[in-house]
N, C-alpha and C positions, 0 to 999 in steps of 0.2 A: 621309624622315627629318624629325623635328621640328627646328625652328630651334635649340632649346636643346641639341640633340645635335650640332650642326654644329661643324666646326673653327673657323669664324669666331667663333661665340658663345663657345666655350671660350677662344680666344685673347684676345678682348677682355676677358673677365671675369678670367682669370688674370693678365693683364698690368696690371690695375688702371687701364684707360683712364679709367674714371669712379670717383670716390670712393665712390659709392653703386651697388652692383651692380644694384639695381632699375632704374636709369636705362636701361641697355641692354636689359634684359628687356622694357621698355616702349617701346623704340624703334619708330618708324614708318618702314618702308622706302619710299624714293622710287619704287621700281618694285615689287620683291617680295623676300621673304626668299630664295626659291630662286635668283633671279638674283644677288643679292649674295653668296650662299654659293659659287655656281659661279665668279664672278669672283675671289673671294678665293682659292679653291683653285687657280685658273689663274695668278693674278698673284703670290701670296705676297708681298704688299706689305711693304716695310720700315717705312713710316710708317703704322702701323695706325690712329692717330687721324685722319689725313687721309683714309684709305680710308673710315672710318666716317662722317666728315663729308660725303663725296661721295655716300654711298648711303643715309643715314638722316637723319631729322629727329625732333624731340622736341616733345611737347605742352607748351606753356608752363604754368607754375604761376601762378595768379592771385595778385596781391599782396593778401593778406588783411589786412595791418596798415593799409593805406591806406583805411580805411572812414570815418574822421572821426567815429567813434562817441563819444558822451559818457558812456556807461554800459555796463555789462555787458548789460543788457536791450536797449539800442539796438544794440549790436554783434551780438548774436544775431539780432535782427530783420533787420538789413541783410545778414547773412551767408548766410541761407538761399538767396537767389537766386545768390550767388556760388558756392555749393557744388552747385547744380543742374546736371545735364548732360542734353542732349537725347538722345533714343533713338539708338542706334548700330546701323547695319546695314552689312554688307559691309566690315568692318574688314580692313585689310592688316596690322595690328599684332597683338599678343597679346591685344588687347581682344576680349571675347566680345560678340556682338550682344545687345541688349536691346530689347524692343518698346516700352517706355514710358520716360518721363523718370525720372531717379534722382538721389539725393543722395550725394555722396562725403564722406569724412571731412575732407579737406583736406591741405595739405602734399604730401608725396611720395605720398600715397594718392589717386590720381586715378581711382579705380574704386570700385564698391560693395564693401563688406565685409559679410559675412553677419550676424554677431551685432551689429556696430555699428549696423546699420540699425534694429533695434528701439528702441534708446535714442535715436537720431536722430528716429525717428517720434514719440516722446513730445513733443518740442519742436515738431515740425511740426504735430501736432494742436493743441497749445496756441496756435500762431500762426494756426490756421484753415486750414492747408494739408492738409485731409483728402484731397483728390484726389491729392496727391503721395504720401501714405501708401498709398493704393489702388494707385497706379502701382508703388510699390516691391513690394507684394505680388504684383501682376501679373508683375513681373519674376522674382520668386522662383518663381512657378508655371511660368513659361516655362522657367527653368533646370532645374527638377525634371523637367519633361516631356521636355526635350531630353537632359539629362545623367544624370538619375536622382537628383540631389541639388543643393542649392545649394552651389556651390564656395566656398572660402575668400574669393574675390573673383572678379569677372568678367574673369579673365585665363586664357588657355589653360594657363599653367603652374600654375594653382591647381586644376585639375579633378580631380586624384587625391585631394583631401581636401575636407572640408567645414569647418564651424565649429559651435560650440554651436547646436543646432537651435532657432530662434526663429520659424519660420514660423507655428507654432501661436499664439505670443504676438501676432504681427501679425494673425492672424485674429481673436483675441479683442479687439484694439483696434477692429476694424471690425464686430464681431458685431452690435451693436445696430442699426446703420444698414443692414447688408447681408444679414443671414441670412434674411430673408424672400424674397430674390431666389433662386429655385430654381436658376437657371443658375449664379449666383455660388457658391452653396452646393455644388452638384455639382462644380464646377471645383476649389474649394479642398479639398474632401474627397478627391478623386482625388489631388491633389498631396500632401496630408498622408499619405495611405496609401502613396504611392510613397516619400516621405521615410522613413517608418517602416520600409519594406522595405529601404531602403538601409542603415539602421543595424543591422537585424537579419539582414542577408544571411549565409547559410551557417549560421545557428543550428541548422538541422535536422541538420547534420553533427556537432554536438558529442556527445561520449559520455564514458565514464569515462577513455578513453585520450587522446582529442582534446578537451582542455578549453579551448583558445583558438584562435580563427581570426578573422582580420580584426578587426572591431569588437565581437565577441561573446565572452563568457567564461562558461563553466559553473562556477558556484560550488560549494563543497563540499556544499551541500545539494541540488544538482541544478538550482537556479534559474539563469536567464540574466541577466547584467548586461552593461553596455557599457563600452567604453574608447575612447579616441582612437587613431587609426590613420592611415596613409597607404599607399596601394597601391604607392608608389614607394619605393625604397631607394637613391636617388641624391642628389647635392647639389641643393639648391634653386636653380633658375635665378635667382631674385631675390636670392639671397645666395650665389652660386656660389663666389666667392673666399673668403668667410668660412668656408664649410663645408669646402672643400678644406684650408684652413690649419688649422682645428680638428681635422679628421680625421687630419692628418699626424702628430699626436701619438700616434695609436693604431696598433696592428699592422694590416696590410692586411686580415686576415680579420675584424676588428672594425668596419671602416668602414661597411659596408652597414647594420649594426645601428644605428650612430650616426646615419646619415642618416635612417633611418626614424623613429627616436625624435625627432630634431629636427623632422621634418615633422609627426609626430603632435602635438608640442607646439604647432605652428602651428595645427593643427586645433582645439586647445583654446582658442585665443585668448590663452592665457597663455604667450607666447613672449618670454622664458623665465622660469622660476620655480623656487624650491627645491622646489615641489610635485613636480617631475619629476626631481630630481637625487638620486642616491644619496649623493653628496658635495656639499653646498651650495656648496663653494668651487670645484668643478670642473664646467664645462659638459660636458666629455667623459664625465661620469658619468651623463648624461641617460638616463632609463629610463622614458619616458612610457608605453609600452605595457604596463608591468607595474603600472600603477595603474588602479583602478576609481574614476573621478572622481565626487564627490558632485554637482557641478553638472550634468554631462552626464546622469546618471541621473535627477535631479530634473526636468530639462527634457524628457527622454523620457517620463517619467510624465505631464507636462503635455500632450505630444503625443498620448499614448494617450487621455487624458481628453478632449481637444478632438475627437479622432476619434469617440469615443463620443457626444459632444454633436452632432456633425455628422450622424452616421448616424441619431440619434434625430430630428433635425429633418427628415431626408429620409424618415422613416417606415420605416427599416430597423432593426427592433428586434433582429434576430439579430446584425447586425454591431455595433450599439451595445452589446449585452451582451458580445460578444466583447472589445471594446476596454476595456470597464469591468472585465472580469475581469483583463486585462493590467495595468490601473491598480492593482488590489488586490494582484496578485502583486508588482509592482515596489515598491509601498509597503512590503510586508513585507520585501523584500530590502534596501531602503534602511535600514530600521530595524534589521535583523539584522546587517548588515555595516558600515554607515557611521556609526551613532550610537555615540559613545564616552561612556558614562555618567560615567566618572571625570573626563574632560576637560570634560564638559558641552558637547559640540560634535560636529557632523557632520564626519567626517574621510574622506579618500580611503582606499582599501584597497589594500595591496600584495599582488598576486596570488601571486608566488613565495613570499613569506614568510608568506602567509596571516595577516596582521595589519594593523591600521589604521596609516596613516602617522603620523609624529610631527610633521608640519608642519601647524600650525594656520593656515588661510587663510580669507579672506572667501568663498571658494567654499562654505563651510559654511552661509552664510545663505540660500542658494537654496531649501532646503526650507522655511524660514520665509516667504520671498517667495511661494512657491507653496502655502502653508498645509498643508504635509505634516508639520510638527512638531506634537507635542502641546503643550498649554499648559505642562506642567511642563518640557518640553524648551526651549520658548521662554524660560521664566523663567531657566533656567540659562544659555542663550545670551546673553540680554540682560546678565546679570551679567558674562559674559566680554567682551562688546563694550565695556561701560563701563570695566571694570578693565584690559583688555589691549590692545584695538584702538583705543580712542578717543585721538586726538591733537589738537593745536591746530587743525589744518586739516581734521579729519574722521577717517575710519577708515583705518588703515594696511592694506595688502593682505595681508601675512602678518606673523607675529611673528619672522620670520627676516630679518636684515639681510645682504644679499648684493650682488654686483655686477650681479645680474639686475634687469630693470626691473619685473617683477611680484613684487616683494618689498618689504620695508621699506627705505627710508622713504617709498616712493611710495604715493600714493593715486590711484585711478581712478574716474571718474564712474560707470560701470556698477555697480561694487560698492557705491558710496554708495546708489544707487537700490535695489538688491536689499535692502540692509540696512534702509534707511529704510522702504520699503514693507513689508518683513517685520515690522518692529517695530510698524508701524501695524496690520497684520493681527491682532496679538495684544494690542492695547490699550496698547502702551508708547509713548504719544504724547510724553511729556516727553523721553526720550532720542532719539527719532526727530527731534524738533524741534531738539534740541541739535546733532545731527550735521549736519542741513541748514543750520543757522545757521553753524556753524563752516566748512563747505564754502563757503558763499556769502560770508562775510566774507573768507576767504582769497582767493577768486577776485577779489573786488572790489578788494582791496589790490594783488594781483598785476596786475590789469588797469590800475590807475593807473600802474604802473611800465612795463608792456610794451605796453599798448594792444591786446592780443589775448587770446584764450583758447587754452589748450594741451591737448595730448593727455593729459597726466598731471601730477601735482603732488607736491612734497615736502610731505606733511602733517605731518611731524614738525617741520620747520623752515620754515614758510611764508615765501616770499620767496626761498629758495634754490632755484635751478632744479633740477628733477628730472633724474636721470641714469639710467645703466644702459641695457642693450639694445644693438642693433646700429646704431643711427642716432641723430642728435640729436633732442631732443623736438620734435614737430611742432606747428605752430599751425593753428588752424581753429576748433574741431575738432568734428566731427559729434556724437559721443556726449557730449562735455562740454557742448555747446550744448543738446542735448536734455534731459539730466538736470538741468542747472542751471535751465533754463526750468521744468521740472516741480517742482523744489524751491521756486522762487519762488512758483509757483501754490499749493503745499501750505501755505506759510506765510501766504499771503494769505487762505486760506479760513477 
């Protein structure tokens, strides 16, 4: 039995021994999970906190504010080593082994996170830490080889889901310096092919009657697109108490569906957002698996394109042509189902309703980031960005103001990068520069007040601490550091 299914785990989480459910999910047993669970079942201890203290310990969180940095750039430079972790093997905790050193986001997140790592890598490259970026890619390859995909993070409780697939983007960052190494090329190509197979698993089973299965959906035209999913329909171990309490508002027969949708939203990285809610005011209305996400499908198109390039470099023209054909198919599907001409924006698609979502989000800029939009589409989108998304501190995540963290008034570094790079791809340098400057000015002023960088920011009212979500805003922070470093570099060029 998995530790997360044990009586001990459920008792600790439901009784709220820790204010953050993730803390016990990450606990390190002093002997073993199994022994602690057996002892708990035998003793039925009245003082559960004391029992946990006797049998578990916890990895310390480094004090990131005590860096004595004089500027944002100085802080980022000093922080990289603080966020670096040595290779892990033979873990007794939920942490998964990794063969090479890695960089964590910071705060409560003391493990790698999949899509975070791409944005972190931008800053590591800017700082000359190319070897660390190569190590991060090696870890992804190892996880794909062992598990079949890169989990949400390198924790055992994350293995039933992934996150937006960015291994292909990591490969592209190292392509110029590594692609002539045939051993490296063969290794990453095999990993990318396995990751593609993970996202497309069971697609051959789709037909007129069975139109949805796991991460694949048969569209009305017969083409196949992808959605976020999780193979488990149980409470998340890292948010066990929160999920149980939220699901208690639903009828018992609806709770498994709620758990799967919550988990699928975690696979999206946007946990949580009005993108996934049928009622923006109610988390219990979450319906992630009924959305075809624009960012996911754009990134999968990039994965297919990178596979075509890899096979071409390996001299396998047949496989290269196969994946190039998949690129063209997916591009047509993105244009047909996700582009909204009236809105001038790429939107998610609601599967059951067979219509595009009404939630406008910065996920829509990912096709621009990956050069999938036409010039006319980019022109319409840039107008939308300037008129509707642009705020004092940068770009707001969605145009919907909710209690969820991936909505207005919050801004997130990864989405600033997708948008800025997307605008630069189409020649809109003035607005791209304006977004970058607003973000950097906001960060610099906030840094003067707090002495650290944060996971997210209130871009509508800079200086007001960002809120929403299941935990307090975290400091560190990997992707903020990486994107901010890259934006500084862009403005200096």
